[in-house]
SEZAVO-916707 format. One record per residue (C-alpha): x, y, z; residue in one letter; residue number from 1. Coordinates in nm, 3 decimals, padded with zeros to 5 digits, always signed. Example, Ala and Ser with C-alpha at 12.3 -4.5 7.8 and 13.67 -1.06 7.14 Angstrom:
! residues 2
+---------+---------+---------+------+-------+
|    east |   north |      up | bami | lumza |
+---------+---------+---------+------+-------+
| +01.230 | -00.450 | +00.780 |    A |     1 |
| +01.367 | -00.106 | +00.714 |    S |     2 |
+---------+---------+---------+------+-------+
END
This chain:
! residues 344
+---------+---------+---------+------+-------+
|    east |   north |      up | bami | lumza |
+---------+---------+---------+------+-------+
| +11.347 | +11.569 | +07.721 |    M |     1 |
| +11.166 | +11.895 | +07.792 |    I |     2 |
| +10.853 | +11.890 | +08.005 |    G |     3 |
| +10.622 | +12.168 | +08.118 |    H |     4 |
| +10.485 | +12.243 | +08.465 |    L |     5 |
| +10.135 | +12.384 | +08.515 |    C |     6 |
| +09.902 | +12.410 | +08.807 |    R |     7 |
| +09.540 | +12.509 | +08.858 |    T |     8 |
| +09.410 | +12.747 | +09.121 |    A |     9 |
| +09.185 | +12.468 | +09.248 |    E |    10 |
| +09.469 | +12.213 | +09.284 |    K |    11 |
| +09.798 | +12.375 | +09.374 |    N |    12 |
| +10.012 | +12.065 | +09.311 |    E |    13 |
| +10.171 | +12.093 | +08.965 |    P |    14 |
| +10.108 | +11.868 | +08.667 |    T |    15 |
| +10.400 | +11.765 | +08.447 |    L |    16 |
| +10.301 | +11.777 | +08.080 |    V |    17 |
| +10.508 | +11.572 | +07.832 |    L |    18 |
| +10.507 | +11.521 | +07.455 |    D |    19 |
| +10.363 | +11.171 | +07.427 |    R |    20 |
| +10.534 | +11.106 | +07.091 |    R |    21 |
| +10.880 | +11.113 | +07.253 |    A |    22 |
| +10.792 | +10.847 | +07.512 |    L |    23 |
| +10.823 | +10.469 | +07.472 |    P |    24 |
| +10.527 | +10.279 | +07.325 |    D |    25 |
| +10.593 | +09.976 | +07.543 |    D |    26 |
| +10.392 | +10.007 | +07.866 |    R |    27 |
| +10.664 | +09.876 | +08.095 |    R |    28 |
| +10.926 | +10.106 | +07.942 |    E |    29 |
| +10.685 | +10.400 | +07.962 |    L |    30 |
| +10.614 | +10.347 | +08.333 |    L |    31 |
| +10.985 | +10.312 | +08.400 |    S |    32 |
| +11.057 | +10.642 | +08.223 |    A |    33 |
| +10.782 | +10.818 | +08.420 |    L |    34 |
| +10.926 | +10.693 | +08.750 |    L |    35 |
| +11.273 | +10.813 | +08.653 |    V |    36 |
| +11.134 | +11.156 | +08.561 |    A |    37 |
| +10.932 | +11.182 | +08.880 |    R |    38 |
| +11.223 | +11.083 | +09.106 |    D |    39 |
| +11.450 | +11.339 | +08.939 |    W |    40 |
| +11.184 | +11.611 | +08.968 |    L |    41 |
| +11.133 | +11.530 | +09.336 |    A |    42 |
| +11.503 | +11.599 | +09.393 |    D |    43 |
| +11.516 | +11.918 | +09.187 |    H |    44 |
| +11.170 | +12.081 | +09.180 |    H |    45 |
| +10.991 | +11.956 | +09.491 |    G |    46 |
| +10.825 | +11.629 | +09.582 |    A |    47 |
| +10.466 | +11.742 | +09.513 |    D |    48 |
| +10.448 | +11.635 | +09.147 |    I |    49 |
| +10.209 | +11.339 | +09.141 |    A |    50 |
| +10.027 | +11.375 | +08.808 |    T |    51 |
| +10.166 | +11.353 | +08.456 |    I |    52 |
| +09.981 | +11.439 | +08.135 |    A |    53 |
| +10.113 | +11.299 | +07.806 |    M |    54 |
| +09.978 | +11.480 | +07.501 |    I |    55 |
| +10.015 | +11.502 | +07.125 |    E |    56 |
| +09.823 | +11.663 | +06.836 |    P |    57 |
| +09.536 | +11.429 | +06.753 |    S |    58 |
| +09.496 | +11.256 | +06.419 |    A |    59 |
| +09.122 | +11.231 | +06.494 |    D |    60 |
| +08.933 | +11.501 | +06.298 |    P |    61 |
| +08.694 | +11.537 | +06.595 |    H |    62 |
| +08.970 | +11.616 | +06.848 |    A |    63 |
| +09.260 | +11.860 | +06.879 |    D |    64 |
| +09.465 | +11.675 | +07.141 |    L |    65 |
| +09.520 | +11.316 | +07.246 |    D |    66 |
| +09.576 | +11.300 | +07.622 |    Y |    67 |
| +09.694 | +11.020 | +07.848 |    Q |    68 |
| +09.692 | +11.052 | +08.227 |    F |    69 |
| +09.935 | +10.897 | +08.477 |    A |    70 |
| +09.895 | +10.912 | +08.857 |    Q |    71 |
| +10.192 | +10.859 | +09.088 |    Y |    72 |
| +10.132 | +10.606 | +09.366 |    L |    73 |
| +10.380 | +10.633 | +09.654 |    P |    74 |
| +10.468 | +10.314 | +09.835 |    G |    75 |
| +10.712 | +10.026 | +09.819 |    T |    76 |
| +10.782 | +10.011 | +09.537 |    P |    77 |
| +10.641 | +10.339 | +09.403 |    P |    78 |
| +10.457 | +10.314 | +09.073 |    R |    79 |
| +10.231 | +10.493 | +08.827 |    F |    80 |
| +09.870 | +10.412 | +08.737 |    S |    81 |
| +09.737 | +10.474 | +08.386 |    L |    82 |
| +09.370 | +10.444 | +08.487 |    R |    83 |
| +09.114 | +10.721 | +08.507 |    G |    84 |
| +09.168 | +11.085 | +08.418 |    S |    85 |
| +09.208 | +11.424 | +08.585 |    C |    86 |
| +09.031 | +11.740 | +08.479 |    G |    87 |
| +09.304 | +11.960 | +08.627 |    H |    88 |
| +09.572 | +11.793 | +08.416 |    S |    89 |
| +09.349 | +11.815 | +08.105 |    I |    90 |
| +09.332 | +12.193 | +08.154 |    L |    91 |
| +09.710 | +12.203 | +08.205 |    S |    92 |
| +09.752 | +12.007 | +07.882 |    S |    93 |
| +09.546 | +12.260 | +07.686 |    V |    94 |
| +09.750 | +12.548 | +07.830 |    A |    95 |
| +10.078 | +12.379 | +07.730 |    V |    96 |
| +09.947 | +12.286 | +07.384 |    A |    97 |
| +09.871 | +12.651 | +07.317 |    Q |    98 |
| +10.224 | +12.752 | +07.418 |    R |    99 |
| +10.363 | +12.487 | +07.181 |    L |   100 |
| +10.147 | +12.630 | +06.898 |    A |   101 |
| +09.959 | +12.302 | +06.869 |    W |   102 |
| +09.636 | +12.501 | +06.905 |    L |   103 |
| +09.524 | +12.833 | +06.762 |    P |   104 |
| +09.549 | +13.125 | +07.000 |    R |   105 |
| +09.283 | +13.074 | +07.266 |    L |   106 |
| +09.009 | +13.330 | +07.319 |    D |   107 |
| +08.653 | +13.335 | +07.450 |    T |   108 |
| +08.527 | +13.162 | +07.133 |    A |   109 |
| +08.775 | +12.872 | +07.162 |    S |   110 |
| +08.660 | +12.518 | +07.243 |    R |   111 |
| +08.969 | +12.293 | +07.222 |    P |   112 |
| +08.870 | +11.925 | +07.210 |    R |   113 |
| +09.059 | +11.660 | +07.405 |    V |   114 |
| +09.050 | +11.285 | +07.342 |    N |   115 |
| +09.107 | +11.108 | +07.678 |    V |   116 |
| +09.292 | +10.788 | +07.589 |    L |   117 |
| +09.256 | +10.636 | +07.939 |    N |   118 |
| +08.874 | +10.640 | +07.942 |    T |   119 |
| +08.754 | +10.713 | +07.588 |    G |   120 |
| +08.592 | +11.039 | +07.704 |    D |   121 |
| +08.575 | +11.347 | +07.482 |    R |   122 |
| +08.624 | +11.676 | +07.663 |    V |   123 |
| +08.566 | +12.027 | +07.531 |    E |   124 |
| +08.732 | +12.313 | +07.719 |    C |   125 |
| +08.552 | +12.644 | +07.685 |    E |   126 |
| +08.777 | +12.942 | +07.753 |    V |   127 |
| +08.600 | +13.187 | +07.984 |    D |   128 |
| +08.879 | +13.446 | +07.978 |    G |   129 |
| +09.243 | +13.492 | +07.897 |    T |   130 |
| +09.522 | +13.677 | +08.075 |    S |   131 |
| +09.851 | +13.559 | +08.217 |    R |   132 |
| +09.645 | +13.262 | +08.331 |    T |   133 |
| +09.370 | +13.080 | +08.141 |    L |   134 |
| +09.024 | +13.015 | +08.283 |    T |   135 |
| +08.818 | +12.725 | +08.147 |    F |   136 |
| +08.488 | +12.548 | +08.176 |    A |   137 |
| +08.499 | +12.177 | +08.096 |    M |   138 |
| +08.233 | +11.983 | +07.911 |    E |   139 |
| +08.242 | +11.606 | +07.876 |    F |   140 |
| +08.059 | +11.490 | +07.562 |    A |   141 |
| +07.938 | +11.131 | +07.533 |    Y |   142 |
| +07.889 | +11.019 | +07.173 |    Q |   143 |
| +07.705 | +10.796 | +07.148 |    P |   144 |
| +07.514 | +10.889 | +07.466 |    P |   145 |
| +07.587 | +10.655 | +07.757 |    R |   146 |
| +07.309 | +10.446 | +07.907 |    R |   147 |
| +07.299 | +10.509 | +08.280 |    L |   148 |
| +07.328 | +10.134 | +08.340 |    R |   149 |
| +07.675 | +10.154 | +08.180 |    E |   150 |
| +07.783 | +10.373 | +08.474 |    L |   151 |
| +07.715 | +10.089 | +08.721 |    L |   152 |
| +08.024 | +09.864 | +08.704 |    P |   153 |
| +07.855 | +09.579 | +08.895 |    T |   154 |
| +07.514 | +09.631 | +08.732 |    G |   155 |
| +07.349 | +09.717 | +09.065 |    S |   156 |
| +07.272 | +10.069 | +09.196 |    P |   157 |
| +07.317 | +09.957 | +09.558 |    C |   158 |
| +07.475 | +09.660 | +09.735 |    E |   159 |
| +07.651 | +09.579 | +10.060 |    E |   160 |
| +08.028 | +09.588 | +10.111 |    L |   161 |
| +08.213 | +09.555 | +10.439 |    D |   162 |
| +07.879 | +09.550 | +10.619 |    G |   163 |
| +07.765 | +09.885 | +10.473 |    V |   164 |
| +07.520 | +09.972 | +10.189 |    P |   165 |
| +07.720 | +10.129 | +09.904 |    V |   166 |
| +07.679 | +10.240 | +09.543 |    S |   167 |
| +07.952 | +10.173 | +09.286 |    L |   168 |
| +07.941 | +10.424 | +09.001 |    V |   169 |
| +08.190 | +10.512 | +08.726 |    S |   170 |
| +08.148 | +10.808 | +08.491 |    A |   171 |
| +08.516 | +10.816 | +08.396 |    G |   172 |
| +08.662 | +10.771 | +08.744 |    N |   173 |
| +08.511 | +10.485 | +08.951 |    P |   174 |
| +08.375 | +10.567 | +09.297 |    Y |   175 |
| +08.217 | +10.381 | +09.588 |    V |   176 |
| +07.961 | +10.598 | +09.769 |    F |   177 |
| +07.836 | +10.552 | +10.126 |    V |   178 |
| +07.570 | +10.747 | +10.317 |    D |   179 |
| +07.745 | +10.973 | +10.569 |    A |   180 |
| +07.457 | +10.930 | +10.814 |    A |   181 |
| +07.531 | +10.557 | +10.826 |    G |   182 |
| +07.875 | +10.648 | +10.961 |    L |   183 |
| +07.724 | +10.865 | +11.233 |    G |   184 |
| +07.801 | +11.191 | +11.050 |    L |   185 |
| +07.479 | +11.383 | +11.107 |    D |   186 |
| +07.588 | +11.729 | +10.991 |    D |   187 |
| +07.833 | +11.885 | +10.748 |    Q |   188 |
| +08.070 | +11.996 | +11.023 |    E |   189 |
| +08.107 | +11.637 | +11.141 |    A |   190 |
| +08.158 | +11.512 | +10.783 |    L |   191 |
| +08.436 | +11.763 | +10.716 |    F |   192 |
| +08.604 | +11.727 | +11.058 |    A |   193 |
| +08.880 | +11.501 | +10.919 |    D |   194 |
| +08.820 | +11.236 | +11.184 |    D |   195 |
| +09.084 | +10.961 | +11.175 |    A |   196 |
| +08.834 | +10.687 | +11.262 |    A |   197 |
| +08.606 | +10.792 | +10.975 |    V |   198 |
| +08.898 | +10.787 | +10.733 |    R |   199 |
| +08.996 | +10.439 | +10.846 |    R |   200 |
| +08.638 | +10.320 | +10.797 |    R |   201 |
| +08.621 | +10.472 | +10.451 |    L |   202 |
| +08.958 | +10.319 | +10.361 |    T |   203 |
| +08.827 | +09.976 | +10.457 |    G |   204 |
| +08.519 | +10.026 | +10.239 |    I |   205 |
| +08.741 | +10.140 | +09.950 |    R |   206 |
| +08.957 | +09.829 | +09.977 |    R |   207 |
| +08.647 | +09.607 | +09.975 |    A |   208 |
| +08.523 | +09.791 | +09.665 |    A |   209 |
| +08.858 | +09.743 | +09.493 |    A |   210 |
| +08.834 | +09.369 | +09.554 |    R |   211 |
| +08.475 | +09.370 | +09.426 |    R |   212 |
| +08.590 | +09.536 | +09.102 |    L |   213 |
| +08.900 | +09.320 | +09.063 |    G |   214 |
| +09.136 | +09.614 | +09.115 |    R |   215 |
| +09.447 | +09.630 | +09.338 |    P |   216 |
| +09.364 | +09.743 | +09.690 |    E |   217 |
| +09.659 | +09.984 | +09.693 |    G |   218 |
| +09.565 | +10.160 | +09.367 |    G |   219 |
| +09.402 | +10.499 | +09.313 |    V |   220 |
| +09.066 | +10.362 | +09.200 |    F |   221 |
| +08.799 | +10.323 | +09.304 |    P |   222 |
| +08.789 | +10.631 | +09.519 |    K |   223 |
| +08.550 | +10.636 | +09.813 |    V |   224 |
| +08.319 | +10.916 | +09.923 |    A |   225 |
| +08.088 | +10.969 | +10.216 |    A |   226 |
| +07.788 | +11.169 | +10.095 |    V |   227 |
| +07.560 | +11.375 | +10.317 |    G |   228 |
| +07.246 | +11.579 | +10.252 |    Q |   229 |
| +07.239 | +11.875 | +10.489 |    Y |   230 |
| +07.133 | +12.174 | +10.278 |    Q |   231 |
| +06.861 | +12.240 | +10.021 |    Y |   232 |
| +06.963 | +12.125 | +09.672 |    R |   233 |
| +07.320 | +12.049 | +09.777 |    R |   234 |
| +07.521 | +11.739 | +09.861 |    L |   235 |
| +07.824 | +11.738 | +10.091 |    A |   236 |
| +08.103 | +11.499 | +09.992 |    V |   237 |
| +08.416 | +11.379 | +10.171 |    L |   238 |
| +08.628 | +11.188 | +09.917 |    A |   239 |
| +08.933 | +10.967 | +09.964 |    L |   240 |
| +09.200 | +10.972 | +09.834 |    P |   241 |
| +09.139 | +11.345 | +09.869 |    A |   242 |
| +09.272 | +11.610 | +09.624 |    P |   243 |
| +09.383 | +11.818 | +09.923 |    G |   244 |
| +09.199 | +12.006 | +10.193 |    R |   245 |
| +09.225 | +12.330 | +09.995 |    S |   246 |
| +09.081 | +12.194 | +09.668 |    A |   247 |
| +08.727 | +12.115 | +09.551 |    P |   248 |
| +08.661 | +11.788 | +09.373 |    L |   249 |
| +08.845 | +11.750 | +09.041 |    P |   250 |
| +08.607 | +11.794 | +08.744 |    P |   251 |
| +08.596 | +11.424 | +08.648 |    A |   252 |
| +08.519 | +11.329 | +09.010 |    D |   253 |
| +08.249 | +11.595 | +09.045 |    A |   254 |
| +08.082 | +11.461 | +08.730 |    I |   255 |
| +08.081 | +11.107 | +08.872 |    T |   256 |
| +07.911 | +11.236 | +09.189 |    V |   257 |
| +07.649 | +11.420 | +08.982 |    A |   258 |
| +07.588 | +11.120 | +08.756 |    A |   259 |
| +07.547 | +10.894 | +09.060 |    A |   260 |
| +07.293 | +11.142 | +09.199 |    A |   261 |
| +07.078 | +11.090 | +08.887 |    V |   262 |
| +07.059 | +10.709 | +08.871 |    I |   263 |
| +06.751 | +10.568 | +09.042 |    D |   264 |
| +06.834 | +10.350 | +09.341 |    G |   265 |
| +07.183 | +10.479 | +09.422 |    T |   266 |
| +07.273 | +10.627 | +09.759 |    I |   267 |
| +07.360 | +10.972 | +09.613 |    P |   268 |
| +07.032 | +10.973 | +09.419 |    Q |   269 |
| +06.829 | +10.905 | +09.732 |    G |   270 |
| +07.007 | +11.186 | +09.915 |    L |   271 |
| +06.974 | +11.430 | +09.624 |    A |   272 |
| +06.604 | +11.350 | +09.598 |    Q |   273 |
| +06.562 | +11.416 | +09.971 |    R |   274 |
| +06.721 | +11.759 | +09.924 |    G |   275 |
| +06.509 | +11.841 | +09.615 |    W |   276 |
| +06.814 | +11.866 | +09.390 |    S |   277 |
| +06.747 | +11.918 | +09.019 |    R |   278 |
| +06.806 | +11.629 | +08.781 |    L |   279 |
| +07.015 | +11.845 | +08.547 |    D |   280 |
| +07.222 | +12.036 | +08.806 |    E |   281 |
| +07.397 | +11.941 | +09.128 |    L |   282 |
| +07.583 | +12.158 | +09.379 |    V |   283 |
| +07.861 | +11.962 | +09.553 |    V |   284 |
| +08.026 | +12.094 | +09.870 |    D |   285 |
| +08.362 | +11.953 | +09.985 |    T |   286 |
| +08.610 | +12.061 | +10.255 |    P |   287 |
| +08.802 | +12.246 | +09.983 |    G |   288 |
| +08.524 | +12.424 | +09.799 |    G |   289 |
| +08.209 | +12.394 | +09.590 |    T |   290 |
| +08.149 | +12.256 | +09.240 |    S |   291 |
| +07.840 | +12.304 | +09.024 |    V |   292 |
| +07.782 | +12.025 | +08.772 |    V |   293 |
| +07.529 | +12.043 | +08.489 |    R |   294 |
| +07.412 | +11.728 | +08.311 |    L |   295 |
| +07.215 | +11.658 | +07.997 |    T |   296 |
| +07.018 | +11.342 | +08.077 |    V |   297 |
| +06.697 | +11.195 | +07.938 |    S |   298 |
| +06.578 | +11.073 | +08.280 |    G |   299 |
| +06.690 | +10.877 | +08.586 |    N |   300 |
| +06.626 | +10.512 | +08.498 |    T |   301 |
| +06.902 | +10.277 | +08.388 |    T |   302 |
| +06.756 | +10.288 | +08.034 |    D |   303 |
| +06.797 | +10.667 | +08.018 |    D |   304 |
| +07.107 | +10.832 | +07.872 |    T |   305 |
| +07.375 | +11.084 | +07.965 |    L |   306 |
| +07.480 | +11.306 | +07.674 |    T |   307 |
| +07.682 | +11.588 | +07.829 |    R |   308 |
| +07.827 | +11.697 | +08.162 |    A |   309 |
| +07.993 | +12.029 | +08.239 |    S |   310 |
| +08.182 | +12.184 | +08.531 |    V |   311 |
| +08.280 | +12.546 | +08.579 |    R |   312 |
| +08.550 | +12.661 | +08.625 |    R |   313 |
| +08.926 | +12.594 | +08.635 |    G |   314 |
| +09.209 | +12.849 | +08.621 |    T |   315 |
| +09.546 | +12.735 | +08.492 |    V |   316 |
| +09.885 | +12.895 | +08.551 |    R |   317 |
| +10.186 | +12.799 | +08.339 |    Y |   318 |
| +10.495 | +12.764 | +08.561 |    D |   319 |
| +10.745 | +12.702 | +08.282 |    G |   320 |
| +10.949 | +12.438 | +08.099 |    P |   321 |
| +11.184 | +12.194 | +08.269 |    V |   322 |
| +11.465 | +11.992 | +08.111 |    F |   323 |
| +11.446 | +11.634 | +08.235 |    L |   324 |
| +11.813 | +11.542 | +08.250 |    E |   325 |
| +11.771 | +11.162 | +08.296 |    P |   326 |
| +11.542 | +11.150 | +07.988 |    L |   327 |
| +11.774 | +11.358 | +07.772 |    R |   328 |
| +11.782 | +11.084 | +07.505 |    D |   329 |
| +11.404 | +11.101 | +07.457 |    L |   330 |
| +11.393 | +11.393 | +07.219 |    M |   331 |
| +11.116 | +11.400 | +06.962 |    F |   332 |
| +11.212 | +11.434 | +06.594 |    A |   333 |
| +10.913 | +11.590 | +06.414 |    P |   334 |
| +10.981 | +11.453 | +06.065 |    E |   335 |
| +10.689 | +11.272 | +05.904 |    D |   336 |
| +10.439 | +11.410 | +06.156 |    V |   337 |
| +10.150 | +11.629 | +06.031 |    P |   338 |
| +10.169 | +11.991 | +06.137 |    L |   339 |
| +09.936 | +12.079 | +06.425 |    P |   340 |
| +09.622 | +12.274 | +06.348 |    C |   341 |
| +09.773 | +12.609 | +06.450 |    A |   342 |
| +10.020 | +12.612 | +06.161 |    V |   343 |
| +09.846 | +12.413 | +05.887 |    R |   344 |
+---------+---------+---------+------+-------+
END
């Protein structure tokens, strides 16, 4: 089987992109194949490949690509999670799809549409410029619009876990948010200091949130973030598991932070309100950089709706194809499959 390696400037670890049609339909067989591929890649191309994107031309007339995300979870035994999504790997998927001629040639007028199978999200990728690399803005479209109460997995904007007030919010990727000041982090320097005791405390809160949501404590989700308000119209966020000290929040994560900052009664909303942040735009600072998220919302009550969310920008570099020797028998035969839009 032939895969493709891409990486974004914001997240240097590569994403492996695979043709989803060549992979097993059975979930257990699929996860087994992904583990085999990842182990082989770790021995031959480095051990930093932790995300896999599985894509195919979409049969949906409102989408160009179907995309499924898999996150590697080290441990004993190691495994993959098929929950959530990753904006960086979505951008990598679009870059690979263009190289496979599944999409028309991308230019500044292009808006390839991605159907996220893990979450049901629809993502449009606006191409800001083309060169040897591709630069995108990402827009998540919610049709029908999502009631803000649907983003609260427990139905409450704020509750107590592990002795700490928290907010559980999911706008694609579930998060548990805690006020950084409640952890004694009174300025941005302290929040971003990478203190081991703070990380242990956040890990404990994350495990309690996983139990609250009925998820495995050792999984990827929910993620946990300490949120501070230290600058005008900006929030500072320390998230675990982190995407890396050199990377800003992934797009899907940044959108969850911004959505949480809209909903009345949540911890991020109270902090954003204190800093006079706009309802339709949030600036998020992390140890690895800054994200600007724009939202289309009707208001901030649980009866209001979220229609669109956008993040700028992500730059993708195509590293090249890789032949996955242990999956050599999984070769896709294209008979009986409609031609992709680029060659219809």
